[in-house]
Each structure stands twice: as C-alpha cells, then as structure tokens.
C-alpha positions in Angstrom: -48.7 20.5 -24.8 -46.9 23.2 -24.6 -49.5 24.9 -27.5 -52.5 24.4 -25.7 -51.5 25.7 -22.2 -50.0 28.8 -24.1 -53.2 30.0 -25.1 -56.2 31.2 -23.0 -55.3 29.6 -20.0 -52.1 32.0 -19.7 -54.1 34.8 -20.8 -55.8 34.4 -17.9 -53.6 34.0 -15.7 -51.3 36.7 -16.5 -54.8 38.8 -15.6 -55.1 37.5 -12.4 -51.7 38.0 -11.2 -51.8 41.9 -12.5 -54.6 42.7 -11.0 -53.6 41.3 -7.5 -50.5 43.1 -8.3 -51.6 46.0 -8.8 -54.3 45.7 -6.1 -51.2 44.9 -3.4 -49.2 48.1 -5.4 -52.2 50.5 -4.7 -53.0 49.6 -1.0 -49.1 49.9 -0.6 -49.1 53.3 -1.9 -52.4 54.6 -0.3 -50.4 53.8 3.0 -48.6 56.6 2.2 -51.7 59.3 2.5 -53.1 58.1 4.9 -52.4 60.0 8.2 -51.0 58.5 11.1 -52.6 60.5 13.3 -56.1 58.0 12.4 -54.6 55.5 14.9 -51.8 54.9 16.9 -50.8 51.6 18.5 -49.2 51.8 21.7 -48.2 49.0 24.0 -50.4 50.4 26.5 -52.6 53.0 27.6 -51.9 54.1 31.2 -49.1 56.3 32.0 -47.5 54.6 35.7 -46.0 51.5 36.2 -45.8 47.6 35.9 -45.2 44.9 37.7 -44.3 40.9 36.3 -45.1 37.5 38.2 -45.1 40.0 41.4 -41.6 41.4 40.9 -40.7 45.1 41.4 -42.5 47.9 39.8 -40.9 49.6 36.5 -42.2 52.6 34.6 -44.2 52.0 31.3 -42.9 54.3 28.6 -45.7 54.7 26.9 -44.0 54.4 22.8 -41.4 51.9 23.3 -42.9 48.2 23.2 -43.3 45.9 26.1 -40.8 42.7 25.5 -41.2 41.3 29.1 -41.6 37.8 29.7 -45.3 36.7 31.9 -47.3 34.4 33.5 -49.3 37.5 35.1 -48.3 41.2 35.1 -50.3 44.1 36.5 -50.4 47.7 35.1 -51.5 51.0 37.0 -51.8 54.0 36.1 -54.1 57.0 34.8 -55.4 57.0 31.5 -52.8 58.4 28.7 -53.7 62.0 28.0 -53.0 61.9 24.8 -55.0 58.6 23.7 -57.7 60.0 25.4 -57.5 63.8 24.0 -56.9 62.8 20.8 -59.2 59.6 20.0 -62.5 58.0 21.1 -61.8 54.3 21.8 -59.0 51.7 22.0 -59.0 48.3 20.4 -57.4 45.4 22.8 -56.4 42.2 20.6 -55.2 39.7 22.6 -54.0 36.0 21.7 -53.7 33.3 24.8 -54.6 35.1 27.5 -56.8 36.3 30.2 -57.2 40.1 31.1 -59.4 42.5 33.6 -59.1 46.0 33.5 -60.6 47.7 36.8 -61.0 51.0 39.1 -58.5 50.8 42.3 -61.1 50.0 44.3 -61.7 46.9 42.3 -64.7 48.1 40.0 -64.4 45.9 36.8 -64.5 48.3 33.5 -64.5 45.7 31.1 -62.5 41.9 31.2 -61.9 39.1 29.3 -61.0 35.9 31.3 -61.9 32.5 32.4 -65.8 33.3 34.3 -67.4 35.4 30.9 -65.8 33.0 28.9 -67.7 30.6 30.5 -70.5 32.8 30.6 -70.9 33.3 27.2 -70.6 29.7 26.3 -73.5 28.7 29.0 -75.2 31.2 27.4 -73.9 30.0 23.6 -76.9 28.9 20.6 -77.9 24.9 21.2 -76.3 24.4 17.6 -72.8 25.7 18.9 -70.5 22.5 18.4 -70.0 20.7 21.7 -66.5 19.8 20.6 -65.2 23.4 20.8 -66.7 24.5 23.7 -63.5 25.3 26.0 -63.7 27.8 28.1 -60.6 27.4 30.1 -58.9 28.0 26.3 -58.4 32.1 25.7 -57.8 32.2 21.8 -57.7 34.9 19.8 -59.9 37.8 21.5 -61.2 41.3 20.3 -62.4 43.7 22.6 -63.4 47.8 22.1 -63.8 49.7 24.9 -64.9 53.6 23.8 -64.1 56.8 26.0 -67.6 58.7 25.9 -68.8 55.0 28.0 -65.9 55.5 30.1 -66.5 58.5 31.0 -70.2 58.9 30.9 -71.0 55.3 32.4 -68.1 54.0 34.5 -67.3 57.6 36.0 -63.6 57.9 34.4 -61.5 60.4 34.2 -57.7 61.2 33.2 -56.9 61.7 37.0 -58.5 58.2 37.6 -56.2 55.3 38.8 -57.2 52.3 36.8 -55.3 48.4 36.9 -54.9 46.5 33.8 -54.1 42.4 34.8 -52.9 39.9 32.4 -52.5 36.2 32.8 -50.9 33.9 30.4 -52.6 30.7 32.0 -50.3 28.4 30.5 -47.8 26.1 32.8 -45.5 25.8 29.2 -42.2 29.0 29.2 -43.9 32.4 29.4 -45.1 34.6 27.0 -43.9 37.8 25.3 -46.7 40.6 26.2 -45.9 42.3 22.7 -46.6 39.2 21.7 -50.3 38.5 22.9 -51.4 42.8 23.6 -52.1 44.2 21.2 -53.7 48.2 21.1 -55.1 50.0 19.1 -56.6 53.9 19.1 -58.8 55.8 16.5 -61.7 58.1 16.4 -64.1 55.2 14.6 -63.7 52.0 13.4 -59.9 52.5 13.5 -59.6 48.4 14.0 -61.1 47.9 10.4 -58.4 51.0 9.5 -55.6 48.9 10.6 -56.4 46.0 9.0 -56.8 47.7 5.6 -53.5 49.8 6.1 -50.8 47.2 7.6 -52.4 43.6 7.1 -54.1 43.8 3.7 -51.1 44.9 1.2 -49.0 41.2 2.8 -52.5 39.3 2.7 -52.6 40.6 -1.0 -48.7 39.8 -1.0 -49.2 36.8 -0.1 -52.6 35.5 -2.2 -50.1 36.2 -5.3 -47.8 33.3 -3.5 -50.7 31.1 -3.0 -52.0 31.5 -6.4 -48.9 30.8 -7.6 -47.9 27.8 -5.7 -51.4 26.3 -6.1 -50.9 27.3 -10.5 -47.9 27.7 -11.7 -45.5 24.9 -10.5 -48.1 21.9 -11.1 -49.2 23.4 -14.2 -45.1 23.7 -15.2 -44.9 20.1 -14.2 -48.0 19.3 -17.0 -46.0 21.8 -19.5 -42.8 19.0 -19.4 -45.3 16.7 -20.5 -45.1 14.4 -17.1 -46.9 14.5 -13.7 -43.3 15.3 -11.8 -44.3 14.7 -7.6 -41.6 17.5 -7.1 -43.3 20.8 -8.9 -46.7 19.1 -7.3 -44.8 18.8 -3.8 -43.4 22.6 -4.3 -46.6 23.8 -5.5 -48.3 22.8 -1.5 -45.3 23.9 -0.1 -45.4 27.7 -1.8 -49.8 27.2 -1.5 -49.3 26.7 2.6 -46.6 29.3 2.9 -48.5 32.0 1.9 -51.4 30.4 3.7 -49.1 30.5 6.8 -48.0 34.4 6.5 -51.6 35.5 5.6 -52.5 33.8 9.0 -49.2 35.5 10.8 -51.1 38.6 8.9 -54.5 38.5 10.1 -54.4 36.3 13.0 -55.0 39.0 15.9 -58.1 40.5 13.5 -59.9 37.3 12.9 -62.4 37.4 16.0 -63.9 40.4 14.1 -65.6 37.8 11.8 -65.3 34.3 13.7 -66.8 34.9 17.3 -65.2 31.9 19.1 -62.2 33.2 20.2 -61.1 29.1 20.6 -61.8 28.7 16.7 -59.7 31.2 15.9 -56.3 29.9 17.4 -57.1 26.8 16.2 -56.7 28.1 12.4 -53.7 29.6 13.2 -52.0 27.2 14.8 -53.7 24.4 12.4 -52.1 26.1 9.2 -49.0 26.2 10.8 -48.8 22.5 10.9 -49.9 22.1 7.5 -47.2 24.3 6.2 -44.7 21.7 8.2 -46.0 19.0 6.8 -46.2 20.6 2.9 -42.0 21.2 4.3 -41.7 17.3 5.1 -43.4 15.7 2.1 -41.8 18.2 0.0 -38.6 16.9 1.0 -39.8 13.7 0.2 -40.5 14.4 -3.4 -36.4 14.8 -3.8 -35.4 11.7 -2.3 -34.3 9.3 -4.3 -32.7 6.2 -2.8 -35.8 3.3 -1.5 -33.8 3.1 1.9 -34.2 7.4 2.1 -37.5 7.7 0.7 -38.7 5.0 3.4 -37.0 6.3 6.1 -38.9 10.2 4.7 -42.5 8.2 4.8 -41.4 7.2 8.4 -40.7 10.8 9.9 -43.9 12.3 7.3 -46.3 10.1 9.2 -44.7 10.5 12.9 -45.4 14.2 12.1 -48.3 14.3 10.9 -49.6 11.5 13.4 -48.3 13.9 16.5 -50.3 17.1 14.7 -53.7 14.4 14.6 -52.9 13.7 18.3 -52.4 17.0 19.3 -55.6 18.0 17.5 -57.6 15.6 19.1 -56.4 16.1 22.3 -57.6 19.8 21.8 -61.4 18.7 20.7 -61.5 16.4 23.3 -60.7 18.9 26.1 -57.8 17.7 27.8 -55.0 20.0 26.3 -55.7 22.8 23.5 -53.0 23.5 20.6 -51.4 26.3 22.3 -50.5 24.5 25.3 -49.0 21.8 22.7 -46.6 24.6 20.8 -43.8 23.5 22.3 -43.8 19.8 21.2 -45.1 20.7 17.5 -42.3 23.3 17.2 -39.7 20.0 18.4 -41.2 17.4 16.5 -40.8 20.2 13.2 -37.1 20.8 14.0 -36.7 16.9 14.2 -38.8 16.4 11.4 -36.9 18.4 9.1 -33.1 17.3 10.8 -33.9 14.0 10.0 -34.8 14.9 6.6 -31.8 16.9 6.1 -29.2 14.1 7.3 -31.3 11.7 4.7 -30.7 13.9 1.8 -27.0 13.9 3.4 -26.8 10.3 2.4 -28.5 10.6 -1.2 -25.7 9.8 -4.5 -26.3 12.3 -6.7 -23.4 13.1 -9.4 -23.7 17.2 -8.9 -24.0 19.4 -6.5 -27.5 19.8 -6.2 -28.0 17.9 -3.2 -25.5 20.1 -1.4 -27.6 23.2 -2.6 -30.5 22.3 -1.7 -29.6 21.7 1.6 -27.7 24.6 2.4 -30.8 26.6 1.7 -32.6 24.9 4.3 -30.1 26.0 7.0 -31.8 29.6 7.8 -35.2 27.7 8.5 -33.9 24.7 10.6 -31.2 27.8 12.3 -34.4 30.1 13.0 -36.6 26.9 14.2 -33.9 26.0 16.7 -33.8 30.3 18.3 -37.3 30.1 18.5 -37.7 26.9 20.7 -34.1 28.4 22.3 -36.0 31.5 22.9 -39.4 30.2 25.0 -36.9 28.9 27.6 -34.0 32.1 27.3 -35.2 35.3 26.3 -33.9 36.0 23.1 -33.7 40.1 22.0 -36.1 40.2 18.8 -38.9 38.3 17.6 -40.1 36.2 14.8 -36.7 34.0 13.9 -38.7 31.9 12.0 -41.1 33.9 10.1 -37.1 35.6 8.7 -35.8 32.1 7.8 -38.4 30.6 6.0 -38.9 33.9 3.7 -34.9 33.0 3.0 -35.7 29.9 2.4 -38.6 29.8 0.2 -37.2 32.5 -2.0 -33.6 30.7 -2.6 -36.4 27.4 -3.2 -38.5 29.1 -6.0 -35.1 30.7 -7.4 -33.9 27.2 -7.3 -36.8 25.5 -8.8 -37.5 28.0 -11.4 -34.0 27.8 -12.7 -34.8 23.8 -12.6 -38.1 24.4 -14.4 -36.5 26.7 -17.4 -33.6 24.1 -17.5 -36.1 20.7 -17.9 -38.3 23.4 -20.2 -34.9 23.8 -22.5 -34.4 19.8 -22.2 -38.1 19.4 -23.5 -37.5 21.8 -26.8 -34.4 20.0 -27.5 -36.5 17.0 -26.9 -39.1 18.1 -29.4 -36.8 19.0 -31.7 -35.0 16.0 -31.6 -38.0 14.1 -32.4 -39.1 16.4 -35.3 -35.6 15.6 -36.7 -36.0 12.3 -35.9 -39.2 12.4 -37.9 -37.4 14.4 -40.9 -35.1 12.0 -40.6 -37.3 8.5 -41.0 -38.7 10.5 -43.6 -35.4 11.0 -45.8 -34.3 7.9 -45.1 -38.0 6.2 -46.8 -37.3 8.1 -49.7 -33.9 6.8 -50.1 -35.0 3.6 -50.2 -37.4 4.0 -52.6 -36.1 6.8 -54.7 -38.0 6.6 -58.4 -35.1 4.6 -59.8 -35.3 2.1 -57.2 -38.5 1.7 -58.4 -38.1 2.0 -61.7 -35.8 -0.9 -61.7 -37.9 -3.1 -59.6 -41.0 -2.5 -62.0 -39.0 -3.7 -64.6 -37.7 -6.6 -63.3 -40.8 -7.9 -62.3 -42.3 -7.1 -65.8 -39.6 -9.2 -67.5 -40.0 -12.1 -64.9 -44.2 -12.4 -65.5 -42.9 -13.5 -69.4 -40.5 -15.5 -68.1 -42.3 -17.1 -64.7 -45.5 -15.5 -63.5 -44.9 -17.3 -60.3 -42.1 -15.8 -59.4 -43.6 -12.2 -60.8 -46.4 -12.8 -58.6 -44.5 -13.6 -55.5 -42.0 -10.5 -56.2 -44.6 -8.1 -56.5 -46.2 -9.2 -53.3 -42.8 -8.7 -51.5 -42.2 -5.4 -53.5 -45.6 -4.3 -51.7 -44.6 -5.5 -49.0 -41.1 -3.3 -48.7 -43.1 0.0 -49.6 -45.8 -0.4 -46.8 -42.9 -1.3 -44.6 -41.3 2.1 -45.4 -44.1 3.5 -45.1 -44.6 2.0 -41.7 -42.0 3.4 -40.4 -42.9 7.1 -40.3 -45.2 6.0 -37.4 -42.4 4.1 -35.0 -41.2 6.4 -32.8 -39.4 3.3 -31.0 -37.0 1.4 -31.5 -37.9 -2.5 -32.4 -36.5 -5.9 -32.6 -33.6 -6.6 -35.1 -36.1 -9.6 -36.6 -38.2 -6.9 -37.5 -35.5 -4.9 -39.3 -34.1 -8.2 -40.7 -37.4 -9.1 -42.3 -37.8 -5.7 -43.8 -33.7 -5.9 -45.0 -34.7 -9.3 -46.9 -37.8 -8.1 -48.6 -35.6 -5.7 -50.1 -31.8 -7.7 -50.6 -34.8 -10.2 -52.7 -35.5 -7.4 -54.8 -31.7 -5.7 -55.9 -30.9 -10.4 -56.1 -34.3 -10.4 -58.8 -32.5 -7.1 -60.0 -28.5 -8.2 -60.0 -28.8 -12.0 -60.0 -25.3 -14.3 -59.8 -24.0 -10.6 -59.0 -25.1 -10.2 -56.0 -24.8 -12.8 -53.4 -25.7 -12.2 -49.7 -25.1 -14.4 -46.9 -26.2 -14.3 -43.3 -24.3 -15.5 -40.1 -27.0 -14.2 -36.9 -25.9 -15.5 -33.9 -27.7 -13.4 -31.9 -31.7 -11.1 -32.9 -31.7 -10.4 -28.8 -32.1 -6.5 -29.2 -33.6 -3.5 -30.6 -32.5 -0.8 -33.2 -34.4 1.7 -34.7 -36.3 0.9 -37.8 -34.5 0.4 -41.2 -31.3 2.0 -39.5 -29.0 -1.2 -41.2 -30.6 -1.4 -44.5 -29.1 2.1 -45.5 -25.1 0.5 -44.4 -26.9 -3.2 -47.0 -27.6 -0.2 -49.6 -24.0 1.4 -49.7 -22.8 -2.4 -49.4 -24.9 -3.7 -52.9 -24.8 -0.1 -54.7 -21.5 0.9 -54.2 -19.8 -2.1 -53.3 -20.5 -5.2 -55.3 -22.8 -3.3 -57.7 -19.4 -1.5 -58.8 -17.5 -4.9 -59.3 -17.6 -6.4 -62.8 -18.2 -9.8 -61.5 -20.1 -8.7 -58.7 -20.0 -10.1 -55.1 -20.8 -11.2 -51.6 -22.8 -8.9 -49.1 -22.6 -10.7 -45.3 -24.8 -10.0 -42.5 -24.5 -10.8 -39.6 -24.6 -10.4 -35.8 -22.9 -10.9 -32.1 -22.9 -10.4 -28.8 -19.8 -9.1 -26.8 -20.0 -8.5 -22.5 -20.8 -5.1 -23.4 -22.8 -4.5 -26.7 -24.9 -6.4 -29.7 -23.1 -6.1 -33.3 -24.3 -5.8 -36.6 -21.9 -6.3 -39.0 -22.4 -5.4 -43.1 -19.3 -6.9 -44.8 -19.3 -6.7 -48.6 -16.1 -7.4 -51.0 -16.5 -4.7 -53.7 -14.0 -2.5 -55.2 -13.9 -0.2 -51.6 -12.8 3.1 -50.6 -10.0 5.1 -48.8 -11.8 6.8 -46.0 -9.3 8.8 -45.5 -10.5 10.5 -48.8 -11.8 13.9 -49.0 -15.7 13.2 -49.3 -16.0 13.6 -53.6 -17.9 16.9 -55.0 -20.6 14.6 -56.8 -23.3 17.0 -56.1 -25.2 14.2 -54.3 -26.6 14.5 -50.9 -24.7 12.5 -48.2 -27.1 12.9 -45.2 -28.3 9.7 -45.4 -26.0 7.9 -43.6 -25.7 11.1 -41.4 -29.0 10.9 -40.3 -29.0 6.7 -40.1 -26.2 7.7 -37.8 -27.5 10.1 -35.2 -30.9 8.1 -34.8 -29.0 5.1 -33.7 -27.0 7.4 -31.8 -30.1 9.0 -30.3 -32.6 6.5 -29.5 -30.0 3.4 -28.5 -26.2 5.3 -27.8 -24.7 3.3 -30.5 -22.1 4.5 -32.8 -21.0 3.1 -36.6 -17.6 1.9 -37.4 -16.7 1.9 -41.2 -13.3 0.3 -42.3 -12.5 0.0 -45.8 -9.7 -0.9 -48.6 -9.5 -0.4 -52.1 -10.4 -3.7 -53.7 -10.5 -5.1 -50.5 -14.3 -4.2 -49.8 -15.8 -2.4 -47.0 -16.7 -3.5 -43.3 -19.5 -1.6 -41.7 -20.1 -2.2 -37.6 -23.4 -1.3 -35.7 -22.0 -1.3 -31.9 -25.8 -0.9 -29.5 -24.5 -1.3 -25.9 -26.3 -3.8 -23.8 -27.6 -0.7 -21.2 -31.0 0.2 -21.8 -31.9 -2.8 -24.4 -34.8 -4.6 -22.8 -34.1 -8.6 -23.2 -33.7 -10.9 -20.6 -30.6 -11.3 -20.2 -29.9 -7.2 -19.2 -32.7 -5.9 -17.3 -32.3 -2.4 -15.8 
C-alpha cells in the first residue's frame, strides 16, 4: 500500500501543493510593490458628524474605524476633499444592512433599502427560485458610486451637504458598523484590485488547507492499510475550516459574482454551520466508550436539526439565517462544551485525552466571548477566528505527530511480518534438512523390502509432512492446536520408524481449545528427540501434554534423555541456534506466549509453552 501510493500520486500532490504555495508567495510579494495610493479603505467618506440610534452627535474621524454598535446610524457632512480629489469612485460593500445616501434637502443619490430590494424582486427573472425571494433580507450587497456622475448629474460638489443613513433591521443585538459597511475608494476597478491585493493571498493559502484536508489525512489513513475514521473526520474538519476561512475573506465580494444578496449571505452562514458540524463529528470520532459515543451522536444530531430548522425557516421566508445567528452560536458553544465534557469521561491510559481537551479550550473560549460580545461591546473583534486558528494549528500538529507514530508502527509491523516469514522459512528448512530427508527415505527404502504396506503408509505420511511444512509459509495467523498436533504426529511417526524401540511417544492431551503459530511446537519436540533421548544409549520417552490453568494454556514437552546444564555457556560448535530463538519470537509476537525450559544432566529436559488466554478465540474466553 505504501509503495503504491508513494509513486506518481505523491508526485502529483507535491506539484499541486508547490504551485499553490508559489502562487501565494508571488501574490504576497506583489503586495509590497503595488502603490497604496491606488485605493484606500476609509471608514467613512464624509467629513462631519454622526449619531447612533438617535443619540448625541459625534465627530467623524476619517482615518479611524467606526466600531459603534447600532440599529440606526446617521452621518452628515461634506464629501471628503481627499477622496474626491485623488480618486474616481467609491464602492460600498454592505452586510445585513439597508442604507441611503441623500442630499440635505432629501434628494436620494444612491440607496439600498427595503423598497429597492422589493422592486428588484418584482422585476426579477421568471425562473428565479421563489424560496429566495426575501426582500426584507438585506444580505450582502456591493454598490459603486462614481464622482464624475455625482458631480454632473446629481449636482454634487465638495460643498454639498450629504446624509448617509444605515439601518440594521434585525431585533437581536446591535451590529458593529465596521463589520457591516466597508468602503473602497479607487480610480477604476478598484474593488477587484482590492480583492486581488487583500483577499487573494489568504484565499490561496486556505485553498491549500482545503486540499490538505481532503487529500492528506484520508490518504494517510489508507496508507496505514485501514480506514481510520479519526483521520477521515479530521480531513473533513480541515477542509471545512479552510472553506470557512475562505468565505470570511471573500464574503464582502460575493455580490460581484452572485447577483442575489440573500444567496451571498446564505453561503456565508451555511459554510459556518458545516464547519461546526465537522467539529462535532471529529469530536465523536475520538470517543471510545459506548455511552459517550451515544451522547455524542445525540449532540451532533441536535445541532444538525437546529441548523436544518433555521435553514428551513429561511426558505419558508419566516426568519433569515442572520436573525438566527445568536441561536446557532449558542448551539455551537453548547455542542462543543458537551463534547469536551464527554471526553473527560473517556478512560485512557495516556495523557492524549487531556492534551486533546486543552487544545480545544481556545475555540470554546472565543465562541463564548463572541456570544458575550453581542450583548457587551468588547474591544476588538473576530475573536472566534483567532481561537479557531490556534485550535486548528494545534490539532494539525497533533494529528501529524500521531500519524507519524502510526506510520512508524506500520513500518515496524511490516518488518515484523517479514521477520516472521523468514523465521517460518528457517523453521521449515530446519525440519527438512538433508540428513532428515536421507534418514527418512532410507528407512522407507528398507521398509519396502520388509513390509511394503507400512512403507506405503510411511511414504504418504512423509509426503503429508513435507506438504505441511510448505503450507506453513502461507500461514500468517495462529492455527488450532489440533492442526499442530497432527503435524507433530507425522514427524514423530517418521522418527519412530528410524529409532524404533529407542523412541517412545506418550500423549497427555487434556485440552485442545486454543491456538498457536504453526510449527512452533515441533522445534521443541525435535530437540527432545535429537538432543534428548536420541543421545541416550538406551533411548527414552518423549511426552507431549497440554493443560489449562485459570489464566493460560500450557503445552509441555518432556523427555527423560541426557539433559543439559541450563547455566552453562552455549557451546562453540559452529552450529546456528537461531531456530529456537525464532520459535520464541513467533510465539511472543503472535500469541503473547513465552517458553520456559528446565533441565538437569542425566534426568532430562522439560519445555513449557505458556499461552495467555487473553486473545484466544474460544467459547470460554470471549474478548
């Protein structure tokens, strides 16, 4: 899997990422070579004073953003001399507000209000979806004013008294003027220039984030050879984060390409809802307990139900999405809080759960601050974006380290599989060494003259034995003990034919309800035959027994042969002793088993294989 994905696909990915990064770098670099005099983004284009919700009049500071909260705000004064002299026109980008620009005597110069929206809807194309006909929803609107036209047709000059009225038509908390109105002064096509100058570099950056989320984490999951829903969920979360941040950058420009202001607003809001839903599903993917997952499912379902409900209210022309913003913010904060509480009840042995919880604190904190900000005017704005950026960066770093750890484990697993395969080959070869084949064939040849029927049976048994050794190469999982026992009996049948009365075999099988690696007991039996009773002048007995304890299954291979001193150093006889070490490693890696060997010179040797019950697939120990 790693080799397949690591070829041309990775090359294509690297090319795409490189192009996006180079493009982003070029646009960011060009920003410092474009003259700032081409356009300007003043908070207000009038020099004079303004009043919020009918309150006292305050002076307009052209170079200072207006951050007052309002339902109705009125500006009056003269056109800024600097703007009218240096620039050719103004573009007003508005979000969720109506506005009117008029002269002091009430002559309307430009407006975007309920009556204008209703009139445009009445003259809309016949194929327009009726569900989107909401003239009482301001949406996101972009309008341009040209100074030459104003001077020639509206008889406006630098001394003309102008009034600019802005209305936030919703009953919920007042709006921040700086977030509702954005003004760009320019020569020509300045709003597009501003988009390329200010919005395009971060848009390219977050396109990279979207691509990263859609490709990197899901493919990384597949590289590991399995579908890990944690990586898939985080991939979608990263994608929707990038999409959400892109929408934050371009929302003020959407009306340049999408003529319906309501649709522009809906796209912005729905993108945020999708991101929060992705956050909740990512939390759910980290739940391990049945109860916590159930509650997480309920929480995600409730949030989705609320989001669908407010969307239906929009389509039914009852309440638009902006009017439901506070409800959705509270639902998002509540959902994330519930998920964090659920993670506190997750039982884990390491500190990963604690670190995961702490990484989401900035997001939850900034959501709470933004909710409070709708009631209490706090300094600054967009706290949510800062908390979100911190949380997502921490999550990406955490997931990359986790992915690296999983990848290293996958490499180690592949290496272990390779070692196990080599070990099985070594065990197989050790069982069919030439001298063993020669001895077996010689015994069968002698038997052909003495007892042809027995010779035929021995030949078939020997062929089955060799086939069993070859089949072991394809075995990657433990086999039932009965399979291993049948193979042992074929081996001992051949050895018995060779040693005759010098070799006695006894069986004391009390349980067979367990599994173990194929050919893992035979090396122990072979040692008992060759180095135990085979070295004893008058032969001896090899006993194969099994038993069950409260925690494990045991296989005992005992002989009354010559024995040896376990504490004595290994003899330098030039022979390889890796066969027994490979057997121990296979038992340990595949079953968690271990081997105990006791021996005494002149008394014999006992090899005890202990297989823990944990992980054994049988009726008495279901895990």
